[in-house]
N, CA, C and O atoms as CSV, one atom per row, in Angstrom:
chain,resi,resn,atom,element,x,y,z
A,1,LEU,N,N,39.979,-9.353,59.755
A,1,LEU,CA,C,40.781,-10.379,59.116
A,1,LEU,C,C,40.046,-11.709,58.995
A,1,LEU,O,O,40.393,-12.526,58.143
A,2,ALA,N,N,39.040,-11.939,59.830
A,2,ALA,CA,C,38.326,-13.214,59.832
A,2,ALA,C,C,37.134,-13.219,58.879
A,2,ALA,O,O,36.446,-14.233,58.758
A,3,LYS,N,N,36.886,-12.119,58.214
A,3,LYS,CA,C,35.724,-12.042,57.327
A,3,LYS,C,C,35.815,-13.118,56.248
A,3,LYS,O,O,36.807,-13.214,55.526
A,4,GLY,N,N,34.769,-13.914,56.157
A,4,GLY,CA,C,34.727,-14.977,55.165
A,4,GLY,C,C,35.332,-16.285,55.635
A,4,GLY,O,O,35.190,-17.300,54.954
A,5,LEU,N,N,35.997,-16.294,56.766
A,5,LEU,CA,C,36.601,-17.514,57.297
A,5,LEU,C,C,35.683,-18.143,58.334
A,5,LEU,O,O,34.845,-17.466,58.930
A,6,GLU,N,N,35.847,-19.429,58.541
A,6,GLU,CA,C,35.113,-20.138,59.581
A,6,GLU,C,C,36.101,-20.881,60.453
A,6,GLU,O,O,37.150,-21.323,59.986
A,7,TYR,N,N,35.758,-21.015,61.726
A,7,TYR,CA,C,36.604,-21.709,62.684
A,7,TYR,C,C,35.767,-22.736,63.434
A,7,TYR,O,O,34.581,-22.510,63.673
A,8,ASP,N,N,36.369,-23.861,63.807
A,8,ASP,CA,C,35.636,-24.867,64.566
A,8,ASP,C,C,35.116,-24.281,65.869
A,8,ASP,O,O,33.942,-24.437,66.205
A,9,TYR,N,N,35.988,-23.612,66.596
A,9,TYR,CA,C,35.622,-23.032,67.887
A,9,TYR,C,C,36.105,-21.590,67.954
A,9,TYR,O,O,37.178,-21.255,67.453
A,10,VAL,N,N,35.297,-20.749,68.578
A,10,VAL,CA,C,35.648,-19.342,68.763
A,10,VAL,C,C,35.468,-18.995,70.228
A,10,VAL,O,O,34.453,-19.333,70.837
A,11,LEU,N,N,36.461,-18.317,70.792
A,11,LEU,CA,C,36.383,-17.775,72.144
A,11,LEU,C,C,36.358,-16.260,72.009
A,11,LEU,O,O,37.322,-15.654,71.541
A,12,LEU,N,N,35.267,-15.662,72.418
A,12,LEU,CA,C,35.100,-14.208,72.336
A,12,LEU,C,C,35.182,-13.642,73.742
A,12,LEU,O,O,34.348,-13.951,74.594
A,13,ASP,N,N,36.181,-12.821,73.981
A,13,ASP,CA,C,36.393,-12.202,75.284
A,13,ASP,C,C,35.980,-10.738,75.211
A,13,ASP,O,O,36.487,-9.989,74.376
A,14,GLU,N,N,35.077,-10.337,76.067
A,14,GLU,CA,C,34.606,-8.951,76.180
A,14,GLU,C,C,33.987,-8.402,74.895
A,14,GLU,O,O,34.608,-7.599,74.200
A,15,PRO,N,N,32.767,-8.833,74.580
A,15,PRO,CA,C,32.087,-8.339,73.375
A,15,PRO,C,C,31.954,-6.810,73.321
A,15,PRO,O,O,32.048,-6.216,72.247
A,16,GLN,N,N,31.736,-6.182,74.473
A,16,GLN,CA,C,31.595,-4.719,74.461
A,16,GLN,C,C,32.890,-4.050,74.031
A,16,GLN,O,O,32.856,-2.994,73.399
A,17,ALA,N,N,34.025,-4.640,74.358
A,17,ALA,CA,C,35.319,-4.089,73.944
A,17,ALA,C,C,35.480,-4.145,72.427
A,17,ALA,O,O,36.113,-3.268,71.840
A,18,VAL,N,N,34.919,-5.157,71.798
A,18,VAL,CA,C,34.955,-5.259,70.338
A,18,VAL,C,C,34.185,-4.083,69.733
A,18,VAL,O,O,34.650,-3.447,68.788
A,19,VAL,N,N,33.012,-3.805,70.284
A,19,VAL,CA,C,32.195,-2.694,69.790
A,19,VAL,C,C,32.894,-1.361,70.050
A,19,VAL,O,O,32.930,-0.492,69.179
A,20,ASP,N,N,33.446,-1.204,71.245
A,20,ASP,CA,C,34.080,0.066,71.621
A,20,ASP,C,C,35.380,0.341,70.870
A,20,ASP,O,O,35.809,1.492,70.795
A,21,ALA,N,N,36.005,-0.675,70.322
A,21,ALA,CA,C,37.288,-0.495,69.645
A,21,ALA,C,C,37.145,0.152,68.263
A,21,ALA,O,O,38.138,0.568,67.667
A,22,GLU,N,N,35.937,0.235,67.767
A,22,GLU,CA,C,35.714,0.829,66.447
A,22,GLU,C,C,35.322,2.296,66.582
A,22,GLU,O,O,34.866,2.715,67.646
A,23,PRO,N,N,35.493,3.079,65.524
A,23,PRO,CA,C,35.214,4.517,65.619
A,23,PRO,C,C,33.741,4.860,65.855
A,23,PRO,O,O,33.437,5.923,66.397
A,24,ASP,N,N,32.832,3.982,65.459
A,24,ASP,CA,C,31.410,4.240,65.702
A,24,ASP,C,C,30.718,2.919,66.058
A,24,ASP,O,O,31.216,1.837,65.749
A,25,GLU,N,N,29.559,3.036,66.713
A,25,GLU,CA,C,28.859,1.844,67.203
A,25,GLU,C,C,28.434,0.915,66.066
A,25,GLU,O,O,28.533,-0.305,66.189
A,26,ARG,N,N,27.973,1.480,64.986
A,26,ARG,CA,C,27.515,0.654,63.861
A,26,ARG,C,C,28.630,-0.251,63.341
A,26,ARG,O,O,28.412,-1.442,63.119
A,27,THR,N,N,29.812,0.308,63.148
A,27,THR,CA,C,30.958,-0.483,62.698
A,27,THR,C,C,31.343,-1.510,63.749
A,27,THR,O,O,31.668,-2.650,63.420
A,28,GLY,N,N,31.308,-1.109,65.008
A,28,GLY,CA,C,31.629,-2.033,66.094
A,28,GLY,C,C,30.668,-3.205,66.157
A,28,GLY,O,O,31.083,-4.342,66.378
A,29,LEU,N,N,29.386,-2.933,65.965
A,29,LEU,CA,C,28.395,-4.016,65.976
A,29,LEU,C,C,28.569,-4.935,64.773
A,29,LEU,O,O,28.337,-6.139,64.881
A,30,ARG,N,N,28.967,-4.396,63.649
A,30,ARG,CA,C,29.265,-5.241,62.482
A,30,ARG,C,C,30.440,-6.167,62.771
A,30,ARG,O,O,30.407,-7.351,62.435
A,31,ARG,N,N,31.474,-5.620,63.397
A,31,ARG,CA,C,32.645,-6.424,63.751
A,31,ARG,C,C,32.252,-7.515,64.751
A,31,ARG,O,O,32.713,-8.651,64.645
A,32,LEU,N,N,31.409,-7.172,65.710
A,32,LEU,CA,C,30.933,-8.154,66.681
A,32,LEU,C,C,30.140,-9.254,65.985
A,32,LEU,O,O,30.302,-10.430,66.308
A,33,TYR,N,N,29.297,-8.890,65.047
A,33,TYR,CA,C,28.533,-9.873,64.278
A,33,TYR,C,C,29.459,-10.856,63.570
A,33,TYR,O,O,29.218,-12.063,63.581
A,34,VAL,N,N,30.512,-10.339,62.958
A,34,VAL,CA,C,31.469,-11.209,62.266
A,34,VAL,C,C,32.088,-12.190,63.253
A,34,VAL,O,O,32.200,-13.379,62.953
A,35,THR,N,N,32.491,-11.709,64.423
A,35,THR,CA,C,33.110,-12.623,65.395
A,35,THR,C,C,32.121,-13.673,65.877
A,35,THR,O,O,32.505,-14.820,66.109
A,36,LEU,N,N,30.865,-13.303,66.030
A,36,LEU,CA,C,29.862,-14.250,66.522
A,36,LEU,C,C,29.470,-15.293,65.483
A,36,LEU,O,O,29.015,-16.379,65.841
A,37,THR,N,N,29.636,-14.984,64.227
A,37,THR,CA,C,29.173,-15.894,63.179
A,37,THR,C,C,30.287,-16.712,62.540
A,37,THR,O,O,30.041,-17.395,61.546
A,38,ARG,N,N,31.496,-16.668,63.074
A,38,ARG,CA,C,32.603,-17.455,62.512
A,38,ARG,C,C,32.668,-18.859,63.084
A,38,ARG,O,O,33.325,-19.723,62.504
A,39,ALA,N,N,32.004,-19.114,64.209
A,39,ALA,CA,C,32.090,-20.415,64.870
A,39,ALA,C,C,31.220,-21.445,64.159
A,39,ALA,O,O,30.068,-21.168,63.824
A,40,VAL,N,N,31.773,-22.627,63.930
A,40,VAL,CA,C,31.035,-23.718,63.293
A,40,VAL,C,C,30.529,-24.697,64.356
A,40,VAL,O,O,29.361,-25.083,64.328
A,41,SER,N,N,31.394,-25.102,65.290
A,41,SER,CA,C,31.035,-26.121,66.274
A,41,SER,C,C,30.807,-25.580,67.674
A,41,SER,O,O,30.027,-26.155,68.434
A,42,GLY,N,N,31.465,-24.494,68.030
A,42,GLY,CA,C,31.309,-23.991,69.385
A,42,GLY,C,C,31.692,-22.533,69.510
A,42,GLY,O,O,32.600,-22.047,68.836
A,43,LEU,N,N,30.976,-21.841,70.393
A,43,LEU,CA,C,31.232,-20.430,70.657
A,43,LEU,C,C,31.183,-20.230,72.158
A,43,LEU,O,O,30.198,-20.584,72.807
A,44,ILE,N,N,32.246,-19.663,72.711
A,44,ILE,CA,C,32.298,-19.339,74.130
A,44,ILE,C,C,32.469,-17.837,74.246
A,44,ILE,O,O,33.349,-17.253,73.615
A,45,ILE,N,N,31.619,-17.209,75.059
A,45,ILE,CA,C,31.695,-15.771,75.286
A,45,ILE,C,C,31.997,-15.546,76.756
A,45,ILE,O,O,31.270,-16.031,77.622
A,46,THR,N,N,33.065,-14.813,77.045
A,46,THR,CA,C,33.387,-14.444,78.421
A,46,THR,C,C,33.344,-12.926,78.528
A,46,THR,O,O,33.712,-12.210,77.596
A,47,HIS,N,N,32.885,-12.448,79.687
A,47,HIS,CA,C,32.824,-10.999,79.877
A,47,HIS,C,C,32.721,-10.662,81.355
A,47,HIS,O,O,32.124,-11.403,82.135
A,48,ALA,N,N,33.305,-9.545,81.724
A,48,ALA,CA,C,33.154,-8.973,83.055
A,48,ALA,C,C,32.289,-7.715,82.950
A,48,ALA,O,O,31.490,-7.417,83.838
A,49,ALA,N,N,32.465,-6.988,81.853
A,49,ALA,CA,C,31.653,-5.798,81.593
A,49,ALA,C,C,30.280,-6.244,81.079
A,49,ALA,O,O,30.144,-7.359,80.573
A,50,PRO,N,N,29.272,-5.391,81.202
A,50,PRO,CA,C,27.951,-5.738,80.657
A,50,PRO,C,C,28.024,-6.012,79.151
A,50,PRO,O,O,28.840,-5.430,78.436
A,51,LEU,N,N,27.162,-6.902,78.697
A,51,LEU,CA,C,27.085,-7.196,77.260
A,51,LEU,C,C,26.451,-6.016,76.530
A,51,LEU,O,O,25.683,-5.256,77.121
A,52,PRO,N,N,26.771,-5.865,75.251
A,52,PRO,CA,C,26.069,-4.841,74.478
A,52,PRO,C,C,24.552,-5.097,74.520
A,52,PRO,O,O,24.115,-6.248,74.529
A,53,ALA,N,N,23.781,-4.052,74.545
A,53,ALA,CA,C,22.326,-4.184,74.652
A,53,ALA,C,C,21.748,-5.070,73.551
A,53,ALA,O,O,20.735,-5.736,73.765
A,54,GLN,N,N,22.374,-5.085,72.385
A,54,GLN,CA,C,21.882,-5.875,71.271
A,54,GLN,C,C,22.016,-7.382,71.524
A,54,GLN,O,O,21.376,-8.169,70.827
A,55,LEU,N,N,22.816,-7.798,72.483
A,55,LEU,CA,C,22.982,-9.225,72.788
A,55,LEU,C,C,22.082,-9.699,73.927
A,55,LEU,O,O,21.964,-10.903,74.158
A,56,THR,N,N,21.457,-8.784,74.631
A,56,THR,CA,C,20.623,-9.195,75.761
A,56,THR,C,C,19.199,-9.454,75.360
A,56,THR,O,O,18.375,-9.808,76.203
């Protein structure tokens, strides 16, 4: 739903859960990319689970 939109601040909770919520990893990583690129002024990422390998 956020595709094409921008937000001043974005809080992303559990990036791995975003990837896991999609039927395949490729789609999940695309969704994660969209969430990471919507922030204009600030991005906060919180997680208890390990980050996806692509973010480390």
